Steps between C-alpha positions, in 0.01 A plus 500: 500500500782737584662436162168574329468836677857590405426416138190723504700790643765458229235490226335814635831683512575390145163628379561839661847518348376410153243779514774746587718372217221555248496877540487663157522828316224507237511685167180613328417527130432875490785627716852608409763228479650601836174505699447208737282443807674284760292307753537194720365187339421381151143380544178660378474722811853633444421569136177682593689713751766584240226596251333727758829675576578536130158648425551754778841605359456468124176557310393188312770248593359219293570139593804329648740400223805400702669477835846518649679477833652845456404841364736775384365837390689826447166680536400340831228284345559199727204497738483295819194350667425836663512686169832671578719556195875444488777437248571142610309225676636150543262230619616193693 
């Protein structure tokens, strides 16, 4: 029984870690090539959040056409999950 509980704890920790590792910067079809929205996760909720942030920053973002683990923008078009812009965001 003790081994079973240990295995469950390890699986739970692995699931939490994999969610963290899936953080993405999303690029949208109607934004400049250096505009990305970076949020934790890569599931439908993360994509919806990225879309909401994009719509609040750029009129008519369009749909997600790509993703990356890093964003570089000389114009500060890398937006984090709070909508703050910067020149570079690197996701884990």
